[in-house]
C-alpha positions, -999 to 999 in steps of 0.1 A, spaced: -517 -335 -25 -499 -302 -34 -469 -305 -57 -439 -287 -41 -431 -253 -57 -401 -256 -81 -404 -293 -86 -390 -304 -120 -402 -339 -131 -379 -355 -157 -384 -392 -149 -409 -400 -176 -393 -433 -185 -403 -445 -150 -439 -432 -153 -459 -402 -167 -486 -380 -154 -521 -388 -168 -533 -364 -194 -564 -345 -182 -583 -360 -212 -574 -395 -199 -587 -387 -164 -619 -373 -179 -624 -403 -202 -620 -427 -173 -643 -409 -149 -677 -424 -159 -664 -460 -156 -656 -458 -119 -692 -452 -109 -718 -444 -136 -708 -471 -161 -694 -496 -136 -707 -528 -151 -687 -560 -156 -679 -563 -193 -688 -600 -192 -723 -594 -179 -752 -598 -203 -773 -570 -189 -774 -533 -200 -746 -522 -176 -724 -551 -187 -730 -544 -224 -721 -508 -219 -688 -517 -204 -682 -543 -231 -687 -517 -258 -662 -495 -241 -636 -523 -240 -641 -532 -276 -640 -496 -288 -607 -492 -269 -593 -524 -285 -601 -509 -320 -584 -476 -310 -553 -494 -298 -551 -516 -328 -556 -487 -352 -529 -466 -336 -503 -493 -343 -514 -508 -376 -527 -540 -360 -559 -559 -360 -582 -557 -330 -581 -595 -328 -543 -592 -321 -547 -569 -290 -553 -583 -255 -555 -561 -224 -533 -568 -194 -521 -549 -163 -489 -538 -182 -457 -549 -198 -443 -568 -169 -473 -591 -170 -471 -594 -208 -434 -603 -207 -439 -629 -181 -470 -643 -199 -449 -650 -230 -421 -668 -211 -445 -689 -191 -465 -698 -222 -433 -709 -240 -422 -730 -210 -456 -746 -207 -454 -757 -243 -425 -781 -233 -407 -772 -265 -381 -794 -282 -361 -762 -289 -349 -754 -254 -325 -725 -261 -336 -690 -253 -319 -657 -262 -325 -623 -247 -304 -591 -248 -282 -585 -217 -298 -551 -212 -335 -561 -210 -358 -549 -183 -358 -572 -153 -393 -585 -162 -376 -602 -192 -342 -610 -177 -356 -626 -146 -383 -645 -165 -355 -659 -187 -333 -668 -157 -363 -687 -142 -363 -710 -173 -327 -720 -165 -340 -739 -134 -362 -760 -157 -333 -770 -180 -335 -743 -206 -303 -729 -220 -303 -691 -219 -280 -669 -239 -276 -632 -230 -269 -613 -262 -240 -587 -256 -242 -551 -266 -217 -526 -281 -202 -497 -262 -232 -476 -274 -257 -501 -260 -269 -517 -293 -273 -555 -295 -243 -569 -313 -257 -584 -345 -226 -606 -351 -229 -621 -317 -267 -625 -321 -261 -645 -353 -239 -669 -334 -264 -673 -305 -297 -675 -324 -294 -707 -343 -315 -739 -348 -325 -752 -315 -335 -717 -303 -372 -715 -294 -376 -680 -280 -359 -647 -285 -368 -615 -267 -352 -581 -273 -366 -547 -264 -374 -520 -290 -357 -493 -270 -338 -494 -237 -354 -478 -207 -322 -464 -193 -303 -451 -223 -331 -447 -248 -310 -466 -274 -331 -482 -301 -324 -518 -309 -323 -535 -344 -355 -554 -337 -364 -561 -374 -330 -577 -381 -331 -597 -348 -367 -609 -355 -356 -621 -390 -327 -640 -374 -351 -656 -349 -375 -667 -376 -347 -681 -398 -338 -703 -368 -374 -713 -363 -378 -693 -330 -406 -671 -317 -397 -634 -313 -410 -613 -284 -405 -576 -279 -408 -554 -248 -418 -523 -267 -430 -503 -237 -404 -475 -238 -407 -470 -276 -444 -463 -276 -452 -427 -280 -415 -418 -286 -409 -432 -320 -431 -442 -350 -435 -479 -357 -460 -503 -371 -468 -537 -355 -477 -549 -390 -441 -542 -402 -420 -546 -371 -417 -584 -377 -423 -594 -341 -446 -623 -330 -456 -606 -298 -450 -573 -280 -459 -559 -245 -469 -524 -236 -479 -502 -206 -503 -472 -205 -484 -454 -177 -455 -447 -200 -477 -426 -224 -496 -404 -200 -522 -431 -194 -532 -449 -161 -510 -473 -141 -522 -509 -140 -533 -510 -177 -515 -523 -207 -518 -547 -236 -502 -576 -253 -499 -579 -291 -501 -615 -304 -496 -616 -342 -513 -649 -345 -542 -639 -323 -556 -662 -296 -567 -691 -318 -534 -696 -337 -510 -688 -309 -484 -716 -309 -481 -721 -271 -506 -730 -244 -524 -702 -226 -506 -699 -192 -534 -684 -172 -567 -700 -162 -600 -683 -153 -632 -671 -167 -621 -669 -203 -619 -631 -207 -598 -618 -235 -604 -650 -253 -585 -669 -226 -553 -649 -230 -559 -628 -199 -588 -642 -178 -601 -619 -150 -625 -591 -147 -617 -562 -171 -602 -531 -157 -626 -510 -177 -616 -475 -165 -579 -484 -171 -586 -498 -206 -606 -467 -215 -578 -445 -202 -552 -465 -222 -572 -460 -254 -575 -422 -248 -538 -420 -243 -533 -439 -275 -554 -413 -293 -531 -386 -279 -498 -401 -290 -475 -373 -302 -471 -367 -340 -438 -366 -357 -435 -328 -354 -439 -330 -316 -413 -358 -314 -389 -336 -334 -394 -308 -309 -388 -332 -281 -355 -342 -297 -344 -306 -303 -350 -298 -266 -331 -329 -255 -302 -319 -278 -301 -284 -263 -301 -299 -228 -272 -321 -237 -253 -293 -253 -257 -271 -222 -246 -299 -199 -215 -307 -220 -205 -270 -222 -208 -266 -184 -192 -300 -175 -166 -307 -203 -157 -342 -189 -194 -353 -188 -203 -380 -214 -236 -391 -229 -240 -428 -227 -251 -442 -261 -245 -409 -278 -235 -424 -312 -265 -447 -314 -301 -440 -325 -319 -430 -293 -354 -420 -282 -359 -383 -285 -367 -378 -248 -339 -397 -231 -304 -386 -219 -282 -409 -198 -250 -391 -187 -220 -399 -166 -204 -371 -146 -170 -383 -132 -165 -376 -96 -202 -371 -89 -218 -403 -76 -254 -404 -87 -267 -413 -52 -251 -381 -38 -264 -361 -68 -300 -373 -63 -299 -367 -25 -288 -331 -31 -314 -323 -57 -347 -330 -39 -367 -309 -64 -353 -325 -95 -370 -358 -103 -345 -378 -123 -330 -413 -117 -298 -432 -116 -312 -460 -137 -346 -477 -143 -372 -474 -116 -367 -511 -107 -329 -507 -102 -324 -471 -91 -315 -482 -55 -286 -504 -66 -256 -487 -53 -230 -502 -77 -247 -486 -106 -268 -497 -136 -263 -533 -149 -272 -519 -183 -243 -495 -183 -220 -522 -170 -230 -543 -200 -220 -514 -222 -185 -515 -208 -187 -487 -182 -167 -493 -150 -185 -497 -117 -175 -461 -108 -187 -447 -141 -220 -466 -139 -225 -453 -103 -219 -418 -115 -246 -418 -142 -280 -401 -143 -310 -407 -165 -330 -377 -176 -362 -385 -194 -387 -359 -206 -421 -362 -222 -444 -343 -245 -453 -321 -215 -417 -312 -207 -407 -276 -214 -374 -261 -225 -374 -240 -193 -377 -272 -172 -347 -287 -189 -326 -256 -185 -335 -255 -148 -324 -291 -146 -291 -281 -162 -285 -255 -135 -293 -279 -107 -271 -307 -121 -242 -284 -128 -244 -267 -94 -247 -299 -75 -219 -316 -93 -196 -287 -87 -204 -288 -50 -198 -326 -47 -165 -323 -66 -153 -294 -45 -160 -315 -13 -137 -343 -26 -107 -320 -31 
């Protein structure tokens, strides 16, 4: 398939293009080294060695132990796995707390528990999209069994106070889970020091393949406090039974090897700041959502009054940006994340998310500025 000339892709929080090195690393495992990693023969042992080498690579990149890393299809599976495991444990502590701006794979998993008699608290956020720690202290109390808060928001890029929230959860005797998918490759962190009991990740957010991810379990498989929610052949020590996606796992590991260093992240932030400066200069009443909070270096979420995002997107066919997360971009009333931050329905429906990556150039961002400014001016003029 030929990419249209002039296309500018700035929707990397939805998904990223595979690095060429990732595609190359995966190639042998589609046909030449195609064995089942659980088979005892040569082809199986070859695949098994690739899986275990990938596990060591992933663990090493995040300061974890290989015995804490379990391969999945991605973060949505990992998030649901934790909630199902908790529910299956039939806990005495039947209160659950999640932030009100979580990805739908956490929010909907939490809401499902309500049907089984669990009490779910949705932790509010400030105007800048940060979980309100005072409200969290009120909600996370004895009797709470599970707390889940993302490391960085997928729509605004706002970084959450996960270490502090994990400490609150542990003081209350609760298990703390983290959807860390958006933070991976965009900010430095160590799973040894983050304080979480589990965390979910996806490869396709870091220029790896779709359909591959991993779940971090601090206690490993043997000391995990809840029952294993899936049944099958026992792969991944019973955490994720099913035939290994060896090409995807190899591609994930290669993408982990290519995670950007701090200097590259600094360049990404500098380009984002220049993009925002240019937008604000051209559209003075434009606002950056979450501007006063710590944010990922690649993400800008902006509201342009009088320029509904659906109209903006329809009139910029060569600019790949979004009006929210990939799971919610078709919701006409605007992002639920922005509504939780206090934006009006009209403001939320006039917001756009621009998310670059390590492959994004300054030239692409400036072309995006031109397209956004020109389109907004056109839409506003039509409303006069």
